[in-house]
C-alpha positions as CSV (number, residue, x, y, z in Angstrom):
1,M,70.2,103.5,102.8
2,E,73.2,102.7,100.6
3,T,76.4,101.5,102.2
4,K,79.7,102.7,100.9
5,Q,83.4,102.2,101.8
6,Y,84.7,105.0,103.9
7,T,88.2,105.7,105.2
8,I,88.3,107.3,108.6
9,T,91.4,109.1,109.9
10,V,91.7,109.7,113.6
11,F,94.4,111.9,115.0
12,T,95.2,111.2,118.7
13,E,97.7,111.5,121.4
14,N,100.0,108.4,121.4
15,L,98.8,106.7,124.6
16,S,98.6,103.0,125.5
17,G,95.0,101.6,125.6
18,L,93.7,104.1,123.2
19,M,93.3,101.6,120.4
20,A,91.0,99.5,122.4
21,R,88.8,102.5,123.1
22,V,88.8,103.5,119.4
23,V,87.9,100.0,118.3
24,S,85.1,99.8,121.0
25,V,83.3,102.7,119.2
26,F,82.9,100.3,116.2
27,S,82.2,97.1,118.1
28,R,79.5,98.6,120.3
29,R,77.7,99.4,117.0
30,H,78.4,96.0,115.5
31,I,80.4,97.6,112.7
32,N,83.1,95.5,111.1
33,I,86.4,97.2,110.6
34,E,87.7,96.1,107.1
35,S,91.2,97.6,107.7
36,L,93.0,99.3,110.6
37,T,96.5,100.8,110.6
38,T,98.2,103.1,113.0
39,S,101.3,105.2,112.7
40,Q,102.8,108.4,113.8
41,S,101.5,111.4,111.8
42,S,103.4,114.3,110.3
43,L,103.0,116.2,113.5
44,P,105.2,115.6,116.5
45,D,103.5,113.5,119.3
46,I,100.4,112.9,117.2
47,H,99.3,109.4,116.3
48,R,97.2,108.5,113.3
49,F,94.6,105.7,112.9
50,T,93.4,104.8,109.4
51,I,90.2,102.8,109.6
52,V,88.2,101.4,106.6
53,V,84.5,100.6,107.1
54,E,81.5,99.8,104.9
55,V,78.6,101.8,106.2
56,T,76.0,104.5,105.3
57,E,77.1,108.2,105.3
58,E,74.8,108.8,108.3
59,M,76.6,106.1,110.2
60,V,80.1,107.3,109.3
61,R,79.1,110.8,110.6
62,K,77.9,109.3,113.9
63,L,81.2,107.2,114.2
64,V,83.3,110.3,113.6
65,A,81.3,112.2,116.2
66,Q,81.7,109.4,118.8
67,L,85.4,109.1,118.1
68,E,85.8,112.8,118.7
69,K,84.2,112.4,122.1
70,Q,87.2,110.3,123.3
71,I,89.4,112.5,125.4
72,E,92.7,111.8,123.6
73,V,91.2,112.1,120.1
74,L,92.1,115.5,118.6
75,K,90.1,115.2,115.4
76,A,88.6,112.6,113.1
77,F,87.7,112.8,109.5
78,Y,86.1,110.5,106.9
79,Y,86.7,110.2,103.2
80,T,85.4,108.4,100.1
81,A,87.9,106.5,97.9
82,D,88.0,109.4,95.4
83,E,89.2,111.8,98.1
84,I,92.3,109.9,99.1
85,V,95.4,108.3,97.7
86,Y,95.8,104.8,99.2
87,Q,97.8,101.6,99.1
88,E,98.3,98.3,100.8
89,I,101.3,96.0,100.8
90,A,101.1,92.2,100.6
91,L,103.7,89.6,101.1
92,Y,103.6,86.1,99.5
93,K,105.8,83.1,100.4
94,V,105.9,80.6,97.5
95,P,107.9,77.4,97.1
96,T,111.2,77.9,95.4
97,H,110.6,74.9,93.0
98,V,107.8,76.8,91.2
99,F,110.5,79.1,89.8
100,S,112.5,76.2,88.3
101,N,112.4,76.5,84.5
102,S,109.2,78.5,84.6
103,E,108.7,81.6,82.6
104,N,105.1,81.7,83.8
105,V,106.1,82.9,87.3
106,E,108.5,85.5,86.0
107,G,105.7,86.8,83.7
108,M,103.2,86.8,86.5
109,I,105.6,88.8,88.7
110,R,106.2,91.4,85.9
111,K,102.5,91.6,85.1
112,H,101.6,92.4,88.8
113,N,104.6,94.7,89.3
114,A,105.7,92.5,92.2
115,R,109.2,92.3,93.7
116,V,111.3,89.4,95.0
117,L,112.4,90.2,98.6
118,V,114.0,87.0,99.8
119,I,115.3,83.8,98.1
120,E,115.8,80.8,100.3
121,P,116.3,77.2,99.3
122,E,112.7,76.3,100.3
123,Y,110.8,79.4,99.6
124,I,110.8,82.9,97.9
125,V,109.1,85.9,99.4
126,L,107.4,88.3,97.0
127,E,106.0,91.8,97.7
128,K,103.1,93.6,95.9
129,T,101.9,97.1,96.6
130,G,98.6,98.2,95.4
131,H,94.9,98.3,96.1
132,E,93.2,95.4,97.8
133,D,91.8,94.0,94.5
134,E,95.3,94.1,93.0
135,T,97.0,92.3,95.8
136,Q,94.1,89.8,95.9
137,A,94.4,89.1,92.2
138,F,98.1,88.3,92.5
139,F,97.3,86.0,95.5
140,E,94.7,84.1,93.4
141,E,97.2,83.6,90.6
142,L,99.8,82.4,93.0
143,Q,97.4,79.9,94.6
144,K,97.2,78.1,91.2
145,I,101.0,77.3,91.4
146,G,101.3,77.0,95.2
147,I,101.7,79.4,98.1
148,Y,102.8,78.8,101.7
149,E,101.8,82.1,103.2
150,F,100.0,85.3,102.4
151,V,99.6,88.5,104.5
152,R,98.2,91.9,103.5
153,S,98.6,95.2,105.5
154,G,95.8,97.5,106.2
155,R,95.1,100.6,104.1
156,I,97.4,103.5,104.4
157,A,96.0,106.8,102.9
158,I,96.8,110.4,102.4
159,V,94.0,112.8,101.6
160,K,93.9,114.8,98.4
161,P,92.6,118.0,100.0
162,M,95.3,119.8,102.0
163,E,95.7,118.2,105.4
164,R,92.6,119.2,107.4
165,L,94.2,118.5,110.8
166,N,96.9,121.1,110.2
167,N,94.2,123.6,109.3
168,Y,92.1,122.6,112.3
169,L,95.1,123.0,114.7
170,R,96.0,126.3,113.1
171,S,92.4,127.5,113.7
172,L,92.7,126.6,117.4
173,E,96.0,128.5,117.7
174,E,94.5,131.6,116.0
175,A,91.2,131.6,118.0
176,P,91.1,134.4,120.5
177,A,91.3,133.3,124.1
178,E,88.0,133.5,126.0
179,A,87.9,136.0,128.8
C-alpha cells in the first residue's frame, strides 16, 4: 500500500497529560510523527493538535479512530496536503561577519523572502516562513556561508473546507435528546 503525508487535527479539552496520551497512540504503532504543534483553537476551552505523519490511508483512518477513543478528544480529522493551507516558520542564526561587504547574503534573503529579526555584534537572526522544503532550501544555502543555529517549527494548518469541528459540534447541539 502507498504511504502519503497526512495532517491530522485533533480537537481536545485543554488538560495536562493529554499530549502524552495522544503521542502514545502513534508510538504504540511505531509511527513516526513528522511534526507536532499544539495551540488553542477558535473555540473557547478547546485545544488543537496538528500532527503530520507519513502512512497509508487505512492507517490514518485507524489512527483517527484510536484518537477519538481518548476521553478528552472531542473529534479528530485527517487531510491531504491539497485540503489544507499550511506553513512552518524557521529561525536561522548566522555570523554577522558574513554580511560584511556581501551582496550575496542580501540577495539570498530577498530570494527566499526571509526577514532579519535581530542584529547583534556576533550574529544575526533571520526568519523564513513557508513549507518545509522552502525553509530547508534556505538552510542549505546558509550552510554554505556559515550558520550557528537552525530551528523549524512544526506545521500549522487550516483546512480549506469549512471547519468540520464547528459543524460537528453544531450537529450535537441540534440532535434531539434521547428519552
